[in-house]
C-alpha positions as CSV (number, residue, x, y, z in Angstrom):
1,M,87.4,90.5,179.3
2,A,88.9,92.3,182.3
3,T,92.3,90.8,181.6
4,L,92.2,91.8,178.0
5,Y,91.2,95.3,179.0
6,V,94.2,95.6,181.4
7,I,96.6,94.3,178.8
8,L,95.3,96.7,176.1
9,L,95.3,99.6,178.5
10,T,98.9,98.9,179.6
11,L,100.1,98.6,176.0
12,H,98.3,101.8,175.1
13,N,99.9,103.5,178.0
14,I,103.4,102.3,177.3
15,N,103.1,103.0,173.6
16,R,102.2,106.6,174.5
17,W,105.8,107.1,175.6
18,L,107.1,105.5,172.5
19,V,105.0,108.0,170.4
20,L,106.5,110.9,172.3
21,L,110.0,109.6,172.1
22,T,109.9,108.9,168.3
23,G,108.2,112.3,167.8
24,V,111.0,114.1,169.6
25,W,113.6,112.0,167.6
26,T,111.8,113.1,164.4
27,L,111.8,116.7,165.4
28,F,115.5,116.5,166.4
29,R,116.4,115.1,162.9
30,G,114.1,117.6,161.2
31,F,115.4,120.7,163.0
32,S,119.0,119.6,162.7
33,G,118.6,119.0,159.0
34,L,117.0,122.4,158.4
35,R,119.7,124.2,160.4
36,S,122.6,122.4,158.7
37,G,121.3,122.3,155.2
38,R,122.5,118.8,154.7
39,A,121.0,116.2,152.3
40,F,118.0,114.2,153.4
41,V,119.3,110.6,153.8
42,A,117.9,107.3,155.0
43,A,118.9,108.0,158.6
44,D,116.6,111.1,158.4
45,R,113.7,108.9,157.1
46,R,113.9,106.3,159.9
47,P,112.6,108.5,162.8
48,V,109.5,109.6,160.8
49,V,108.7,106.1,159.8
50,A,109.1,104.9,163.4
51,F,106.9,107.8,164.5
52,V,104.2,106.9,162.1
53,G,104.4,103.2,163.2
54,T,104.1,104.1,166.9
55,V,101.2,106.5,166.3
56,S,99.4,104.0,164.1
57,L,99.8,101.3,166.8
58,Q,98.6,103.7,169.4
59,L,95.5,104.3,167.3
60,V,94.8,100.6,166.8
61,L,95.2,99.9,170.5
62,G,92.9,102.8,171.3
63,L,90.3,101.7,168.9
64,L,90.4,98.2,170.4
65,L,90.0,99.6,173.9
66,F,87.2,101.9,172.7
67,G,85.4,99.0,171.1
68,L,85.9,96.6,174.0
69,L,84.6,99.2,176.5
70,G,81.8,100.3,174.2
71,A,80.6,96.7,173.9
72,Q,80.3,96.5,177.6
73,N,78.7,99.9,178.1
74,I,81.5,101.0,180.3
75,Q,82.4,104.7,180.5
76,V,85.8,105.2,179.0
77,F,87.1,108.0,181.2
78,A,85.5,107.8,184.6
79,G,85.4,111.1,186.3
80,A,86.1,113.1,183.2
81,R,83.6,115.2,181.3
82,P,81.5,113.0,179.1
83,S,82.7,114.5,175.8
84,F,86.4,113.7,176.6
85,Q,86.1,110.2,175.3
86,W,85.1,111.6,171.9
87,E,87.7,114.3,172.0
88,H,90.4,111.7,172.8
89,L,89.2,109.5,169.9
90,G,89.1,112.4,167.5
91,L,92.4,113.8,168.5
92,G,94.0,110.3,168.2
93,V,92.7,109.9,164.7
94,L,93.9,113.4,163.8
95,A,97.3,112.8,165.2
96,A,97.6,109.6,163.1
97,V,96.6,111.5,160.0
98,F,99.1,114.2,160.6
99,A,101.9,111.7,161.4
100,T,101.1,109.9,158.1
101,L,101.2,113.2,156.3
102,A,104.6,113.9,157.8
103,S,106.0,110.7,156.3
104,T,104.2,110.7,153.0
105,L,104.6,114.4,152.1
106,S,108.3,114.5,153.2
107,K,109.0,111.5,151.0
108,R,107.4,113.2,148.0
109,A,109.0,116.6,148.5
110,T,111.8,117.3,146.1
111,P,114.5,119.7,147.5
112,N,116.1,118.6,150.7
113,P,115.0,121.6,152.7
114,A,111.4,120.9,151.7
115,K,111.7,117.3,153.0
116,F,113.0,118.5,156.4
117,R,110.5,121.3,156.6
118,T,107.5,119.1,155.7
119,M,108.6,116.3,158.1
120,T,109.1,118.8,160.9
121,L,105.8,120.8,160.4
122,W,103.5,117.7,160.3
123,T,105.3,116.1,163.2
124,V,104.9,119.2,165.3
125,L,101.2,119.3,164.4
126,S,100.8,115.6,165.2
127,L,102.5,115.9,168.6
128,V,100.5,119.0,169.6
129,V,97.3,117.2,168.8
130,A,98.5,114.0,170.6
131,L,99.6,116.0,173.7
132,A,96.2,117.7,173.8
133,G,94.4,114.3,173.7
134,I,96.4,112.7,176.5
135,P,94.5,112.3,179.8
136,W,97.2,113.7,182.0
137,W,95.3,113.1,185.2
138,R,95.6,109.3,184.8
139,P,98.7,107.3,185.8
140,L,101.8,108.2,183.7
141,L,103.1,104.6,183.7
142,R,100.8,101.6,184.1
143,F,102.2,98.1,184.3
144,F,99.3,95.6,184.2
145,N,97.6,97.3,187.3
146,L,100.6,96.7,189.5
């Protein structure tokens, strides 16, 4: 069980950076599309799809960690206030919902500026929520406890 915990925690930690990178990529495409007034093309859709994928993976890894630790009655964030584990979980779910809305609503929007605006707005909200839920006092990069 300890090995599984270390693997999941490492993957969760590494994927956090992928979430942030794909979020910034999505914002870059969204803001540049809003500023230029160009048409929304497949290349503009790719970053938001990648963002939703990484956020969803992050949520699944987090839920697996939460379930694994909960089954062993281990405190999730040692040294943190007791409510942080629930805040972390809730903010992670909310970030995933907002990221999904960024993709779904931007796909359904009809004029091109609305697609960019919707994608950008929901991505900003998702990233703000995700950044608020990151335990910044923990190691920024973790490679299998090395």
